[in-house]
C-alpha positions in Angstrom: 10.6 7.9 21.0 13.0 5.1 21.9 14.2 3.2 18.8 16.9 0.6 18.2 19.1 2.4 15.7 22.7 3.0 14.9 22.8 6.3 13.1 19.3 7.7 12.8 20.2 9.4 9.5 21.1 6.0 8.1 18.0 4.2 9.2 16.5 3.9 5.7 19.7 2.6 4.2 20.2 0.1 7.0 16.7 -1.2 6.9 17.0 -1.9 3.1 20.2 -3.9 3.8 18.4 -5.8 6.5 15.5 -6.5 4.1 17.8 -7.9 1.5 19.3 -10.1 4.3 15.8 -11.3 5.1 15.2 -12.4 1.6 18.4 -14.5 1.8 19.5 -14.4 -1.8 16.1 -14.1 -3.6 16.3 -10.3 -3.7 19.3 -8.2 -4.8 20.2 -4.6 -4.1 20.7 -3.1 -7.5 21.5 0.4 -6.4 21.1 2.7 -3.3 17.5 2.2 -2.4 16.7 0.0 -5.4 16.0 -3.7 -5.0 14.8 -6.5 -7.3 14.1 -10.2 -7.4 17.3 -12.1 -8.3 15.4 -14.3 -10.8 12.7 -12.8 -13.0 11.2 -14.8 -16.0 12.8 -13.7 -19.2 9.5 -12.8 -20.9 7.7 -11.3 -18.0 5.9 -8.0 -17.9 7.5 -6.4 -14.8 5.8 -4.8 -11.8 7.8 -2.1 -9.9 6.4 -0.6 -6.7 7.9 2.2 -4.6 7.7 4.9 -2.1 9.2 6.2 1.1 10.6 3.9 3.8 9.1 4.1 7.3 5.9 2.4 6.4 7.2 -1.1 6.6 6.4 -3.7 5.3 5.3 -1.6 2.3 6.4 -1.1 -0.4 9.8 -2.8 -0.4 8.5 -5.8 1.6 6.0 -6.7 -1.2 8.6 -8.2 -3.5 8.4 -12.0 -4.2 6.8 -14.7 -6.3 3.3 -13.6 -7.2 4.0 -10.1 -5.9 6.2 -7.2 -7.2 9.4 -7.8 -9.1 11.2 -4.8 -7.6 10.9 -1.7 -5.5 12.4 1.8 -5.4 12.8 3.1 -1.9 13.1 6.6 -0.7 14.3 8.0 2.7 12.0 7.9 5.7 8.6 9.2 4.5 10.2 10.6 1.3 9.8 9.7 -2.3 12.5 7.7 -4.0 14.7 9.9 -6.3 14.5 9.4 -10.1 17.9 7.7 -10.3 16.9 5.1 -7.7 13.6 4.4 -9.6 15.6 4.1 -12.9 18.1 1.6 -11.3 15.2 -0.5 -10.2 13.4 -0.2 -13.6 16.5 -1.4 -15.4 16.8 -4.4 -13.1 13.3 -5.7 -13.5 12.9 -4.9 -17.2 12.8 -8.1 -19.4 11.9 -6.4 -22.6 8.1 -6.6 -22.1 7.7 -3.3 -20.3 7.4 -2.2 -16.7 4.4 -1.1 -14.7 5.0 1.6 -12.1 2.5 1.1 -9.2 2.7 3.6 -6.2 0.7 5.9 -4.0 -0.6 9.2 -5.2 1.7 11.7 -3.4 3.2 14.7 -5.2 6.8 13.8 -4.6 6.3 10.2 -5.8 4.4 11.3 -8.9 7.0 13.8 -9.9 10.0 11.5 -9.4 8.4 8.5 -11.0 7.4 10.6 -14.0 11.0 11.7 -14.4 12.2 8.1 -14.1 9.7 7.0 -16.7 11.0 9.6 -19.1 14.6 8.5 -18.5 13.6 4.9 -19.0 11.8 5.7 -22.2 15.0 7.4 -23.5 16.7 4.0 -22.9 14.0 2.1 -24.8 12.2 0.8 -21.8 8.4 1.1 -22.1 6.8 2.2 -18.8 3.1 2.6 -17.8 1.8 3.9 -14.5 -1.2 3.1 -12.3 -1.6 5.5 -9.3 -3.2 4.2 -6.1 -5.8 6.6 -4.7 -8.0 4.5 -2.4 -8.5 7.0 0.5 -12.1 8.2 0.4 -11.5 10.8 3.0 -8.9 12.8 1.1 -11.0 14.0 -1.8 -14.6 13.6 -3.1 -15.5 11.0 -5.8 -15.5 13.8 -8.4 -11.7 14.3 -7.7 -10.4 10.8 -7.4 -7.1 11.8 -8.9 -6.6 14.0 -5.8 -7.0 11.2 -3.4 -4.1 9.6 -1.4 -3.0 6.1 -1.6 -3.2 4.3 1.8 -3.6 0.7 2.9 -5.6 -0.4 -0.1 -2.3 -0.7 -1.9 -1.8 -4.1 -0.1 -4.6 -5.9 -2.0 -3.9 -3.9 -5.1 -0.3 -4.9 -5.2 -1.2 -8.6 -4.5 -3.7 -8.5 -7.4 -1.2 -6.7 -9.6 1.5 -9.3 -8.8 -0.8 -12.1 -9.9 -1.8 -10.1 -13.0 1.8 -9.5 -13.9 2.5 -13.2 -14.0 -0.5 -13.8 -16.4 -0.6 -10.7 -18.5 0.3 -11.2 -22.2 1.5 -7.6 -22.5 1.9 -4.3 -20.6 -1.5 -3.0 -21.8 -3.3 -6.0 -20.4 -1.5 -5.6 -17.1 -2.5 -1.9 -16.9 -6.2 -2.9 -17.5 -6.2 -5.5 -14.7 -4.4 -3.3 -12.2 -6.7 -0.4 -13.0 -9.7 -2.7 -12.3 -8.2 -3.6 -8.9 -7.4 0.0 -8.1 -10.9 1.2 -9.1 -12.5 -1.5 -7.0 -10.7 -0.6 -3.8 -11.7 2.0 -1.1 -10.1 2.8 2.2 -10.4 5.1 5.2 -8.3 5.5 8.3 -8.3 7.0 11.7 -5.4 8.2 13.9 -5.2 8.0 17.7 -1.7 9.2 18.2 1.3 10.1 16.0 4.3 8.2 14.9 7.8 9.8 14.9 10.6 10.6 12.5 13.7 8.5 13.4 16.2 11.2 12.6 14.6 13.6 15.1 12.5 11.5 17.4 9.7 14.1 17.1 6.1 13.2 16.4 4.7 13.7 12.9 1.6 15.6 14.1 -0.2 16.6 17.3 -3.5 15.2 18.5 -5.2 15.7 21.9 -5.1 12.7 24.2 -8.9 12.2 24.1 -9.3 12.9 20.4 -9.1 10.8 17.2 -8.5 12.1 13.7 -11.1 10.6 11.3 -9.7 10.1 7.8 -6.2 11.2 8.6 -3.4 10.1 6.2 -0.6 7.7 7.0 1.7 10.7 7.7 -0.9 12.7 9.6 -2.4 14.5 6.7 -5.7 16.2 7.3 -8.8 14.0 7.4 -12.5 14.8 7.5 -12.6 15.8 11.2 -11.4 15.4 14.8 -13.8 13.7 17.2 -13.7 12.5 20.8 -12.5 9.0 21.5 -15.2 6.4 20.9 -15.7 2.6 21.1 -14.3 0.2 18.6 -17.8 -0.6 17.4 -18.9 3.0 17.0 -15.7 3.8 15.1 -16.2 0.8 12.8 -19.7 2.0 12.0 -18.4 5.4 11.1 -15.5 4.2 8.9 -17.6 1.6 7.0 -20.3 4.2 6.4 -17.7 6.5 4.8 -16.6 3.7 2.5 -20.0 2.5 1.5 -21.2 6.1 0.9 -18.6 6.5 -1.8 -19.3 6.0 -5.5 -18.2 2.4 -5.7 -21.5 0.4 -5.4 -21.1 -2.3 -2.8 -24.4 -4.0 -1.8 -26.4 -7.1 -1.4 -24.8 -10.2 -2.9 -21.4 -8.5 -3.5 -18.2 -10.1 -2.4 -15.3 -8.1 -0.9 -11.8 -8.4 0.5 -11.6 -6.8 3.9 -8.3 -5.3 5.3 -8.1 -4.1 8.9 -4.7 -2.4 8.9 -2.8 -1.3 12.0 -0.9 1.9 11.5 1.9 0.6 13.8 1.2 0.4 17.5 -2.5 -0.6 17.4 -2.7 -4.2 18.6 -4.1 -7.2 16.9 -6.6 -7.4 19.8 -8.0 -4.0 18.7 -8.0 -4.9 15.0 -9.9 -8.1 15.7 -12.5 -6.3 17.8 -13.0 -3.8 14.9 -13.2 -6.8 12.4 -16.0 -8.3 14.5 -18.1 -5.2 14.1 -17.2 -4.8 10.4 -18.3 -8.4 9.7 -21.6 -7.8 11.5 -22.3 -4.6 9.5 -21.5 -6.4 6.2 -23.6 -9.4 7.2 -26.6 -7.1 7.9 -26.2 -5.7 4.4 -25.8 -9.2 2.8 -22.3 -8.3 1.6 -20.1 -11.4 1.7 -16.5 -11.4 2.9 -14.4 -13.3 0.4 -11.1 -13.0 2.4 -9.7 -11.0 5.3 -6.3 -9.4 5.8 -5.4 -8.0 9.2 -2.3 -6.6 10.9 0.4 -3.9 10.6 0.8 -3.9 6.8 0.9 -0.2 6.1 2.4 1.5 9.1 3.8 4.9 10.2 6.4 3.9 12.8 4.6 3.7 16.2 1.5 5.6 15.0 -1.7 4.5 16.8 -4.7 4.0 14.6 -6.0 1.8 11.9 -7.6 1.8 8.5 -10.3 -0.3 6.8 -10.2 -1.2 3.1 -12.7 -3.0 0.9 -11.9 -4.4 -2.5 -15.0 -5.4 -4.4 -14.4 -8.6 -6.3 -15.6 -9.9 -9.7 -14.6 -13.3 -11.2 -11.5 -11.8 -12.7 -10.2 -10.3 -9.5 -11.2 -13.5 -7.5 -9.0 -15.6 -9.8 -6.1 -13.2 -9.3 -6.6 -13.1 -5.6 -6.6 -16.9 -5.3 -3.2 -17.2 -6.9 -0.4 -18.0 -4.3 2.2 -15.4 -3.5 5.0 -14.9 -1.1 6.7 -11.8 0.4 7.7 -10.3 3.7 4.6 -8.2 3.8 2.0 -10.6 2.6 2.0 -14.3 1.8 -0.9 -16.4 0.4 -0.5 -20.1 0.2 
């Protein structure tokens, strides 16, 4: 795969430097792979996100007013090391505790747990909410085995608003858990992305096949099927979400995210959105807001995911709060 790089082995480090340049003074690099807002309110409960690079704009592009206070960034598709997480934790901590919010992957879970222990030894209180929105990765009875995929975008936005309003870390955990538990996603892969250091694809898929429920790195989904129309695919993905244990029905209001995994165009996402809206309208499910575009990516991977976040009055209030970041801005 052709990529505009200098040293492929330094791609993660260089993209973090470029990200700090993008924020133009409002974000500071506080350690290798660790970045944080330059100004954080002195009495704020802090929100720290993190994960591997290569999925831009997440996670590190979700820092800003009304969003996360900092991010711990790993190498391409790799969990951030504990020392990087600890550097970021120290930088965002204002004495009111820090919430770790990240996707449910074994490496991330292990390293964030170690960092939480190291932070606790320094007197920093840390709590964690894992994101596990992918309905294709495990049954409802095993939610803790599910992956975190594109639903993290609305969850982080809601968490950012909650972090600005929460009186303490416990309240923030409750609000973010509500957002997490009300979010479901499922994705589909049409072709793989690649690893910058090697240029090799992350998985193999026949030209006329699509992987239903595949993860953002190419993890196993619920099946491989022949290529189908955008409308038929939307029907299949929406059915998978609505069949899960989160009741979404007549009169409910949802956020809808149509996420491109990298090379899938806005044209394709909009065509899928048209069918998703028609399905929800038939079921008297109201769309409160729409997000669309390459928000959780895997380099040039082709495919998309659909996420629904079921809203109540508490979550609607948090969603309506303005925010600003590279990855998502709401005026």
